[in-house]
C-alpha positions in Angstrom: 0.1 0.2 0.0 1.1 3.4 -1.0 0.2 6.8 0.8 -2.7 8.5 -1.1 -1.0 11.9 -1.6 2.6 11.7 -3.1 4.2 14.8 -2.2 7.5 14.0 -0.2 7.9 16.1 3.3 10.9 17.8 2.0 9.0 18.9 -0.9 6.2 20.3 1.4 9.0 21.9 3.7 10.5 23.7 1.0 7.0 24.7 -0.1 6.6 26.1 3.2 10.1 28.0 3.5 9.2 29.6 0.4 6.3 30.8 1.7 7.6 32.3 4.6 10.6 34.1 2.3 7.8 35.7 0.2 5.4 36.5 3.2 8.7 38.3 4.8 9.4 40.2 1.7 6.3 41.5 1.0 4.2 41.7 4.5 5.4 45.2 5.6 4.3 44.2 9.7 5.8 42.1 12.2 9.4 42.4 11.9 10.7 41.7 15.1 14.3 41.4 17.1 15.3 40.5 20.2 18.6 39.3 22.1 19.4 36.4 21.7 17.5 35.4 18.7 20.9 34.1 16.5 21.3 31.6 19.4 18.0 30.4 19.7 18.3 29.8 15.7 21.2 28.0 15.7 19.9 26.0 19.3 16.6 24.9 17.1 18.8 24.0 13.6 20.8 22.1 15.9 18.2 20.3 17.4 16.5 19.7 14.0 20.0 17.8 12.7 20.2 15.9 15.9 16.6 14.2 16.3 16.5 13.8 12.5 20.2 11.6 12.8 19.4 9.7 15.9 16.1 8.9 14.1 17.3 8.0 10.7 20.2 6.0 12.9 17.1 4.1 14.5 15.7 3.2 11.5 18.7 1.8 9.7 19.4 -0.1 13.2 15.9 -1.3 12.9 16.5 -2.0 9.1 13.2 -0.5 8.2 12.1 2.1 5.2 12.7 6.1 5.9 10.3 6.8 2.9 7.1 8.3 4.0 4.7 7.4 1.0 5.5 3.6 1.1 4.7 2.2 4.6 4.8 -1.3 3.4 7.8 -1.3 3.4 7.8 -0.9 7.5 9.1 -4.1 8.7 9.5 -3.1 12.0 7.9 0.0 15.1 10.4 1.5 16.3 9.1 2.7 19.5 12.8 3.1 21.5 14.9 5.8 22.0 14.3 8.9 20.5 10.4 7.8 19.9 9.9 7.7 23.4 9.4 11.3 23.0 7.7 11.9 19.7 6.3 9.8 16.9 7.0 11.6 14.4 10.9 13.0 14.9 11.7 13.9 11.7 8.5 15.8 10.8 9.6 17.6 14.3 12.9 17.9 12.6 11.2 20.0 9.8 9.1 21.9 12.1 12.1 23.0 13.8 14.2 24.1 10.8 10.7 26.1 9.7 10.9 28.3 13.4 14.3 28.6 12.6 14.0 30.2 9.3 10.9 32.1 10.7 13.7 33.2 13.4 16.3 33.8 10.6 13.7 36.0 8.2 12.2 37.8 11.0 8.4 38.0 10.8 6.1 37.2 13.2 3.1 36.2 11.1 5.9 33.3 9.9 5.1 30.9 13.3 1.3 30.9 11.3 2.7 29.2 8.1 4.5 26.9 10.7 1.4 26.3 12.4 -0.1 25.7 9.0 3.0 23.3 8.3 1.6 21.2 11.3 -1.8 20.9 10.1 -1.2 20.0 7.0 1.4 17.2 7.8 -1.2 16.0 10.3 -3.8 15.9 8.0 -2.1 14.7 4.6 1.0 12.7 5.6 0.9 11.6 9.5 -3.2 10.5 9.8 -2.7 8.1 6.9 0.6 7.0 8.0 -0.7 5.8 11.5 -3.6 4.4 9.8 -1.3 2.1 8.1 0.6 1.7 11.2 -2.3 0.7 13.1 -3.8 -1.9 10.4 -0.3 -3.3 10.0 0.9 -3.4 13.8 -2.7 -3.3 15.7 -2.4 -3.1 19.8 1.0 -2.6 19.6 0.6 0.8 17.4 -2.2 1.6 19.7 -0.3 1.6 22.6 2.1 3.1 21.6 0.1 6.0 20.7 -1.3 6.0 23.8 2.1 6.6 26.0 3.9 8.4 23.1 2.4 12.4 21.7 2.6 13.1 18.1 5.0 15.8 18.0 6.7 16.4 21.5 
């Protein structure tokens, strides 16, 4: 079974990042700056890289697929390590990068686009993935969902 929607999450991320850039370019209000903004930007970026690295390493060790468009290639339900804290660390990393990008651009309205990214990913990527994983792994996946939050 492949996902109904075949837009790779990386392209969705690039789309929202581009929209954030255009919003910052064209919207004459919402600019901000604060002490430590650049440090926070780098902290978020570092966290995103770390979380993604750990998640990819765990998938590689488990011998399962990282392609979210083909969940049928998932052989193992990874529930330990970083997956003890978030069911979607790779999507969380994309969100952290969008938030860092928003800090770099310095327009407060970009947080709305980051929130729309979360809404889009929930509806069109995560829910279909979770429906498949529930069919594939049954009670094990349902118990996991009860114990671990979707994002953080």
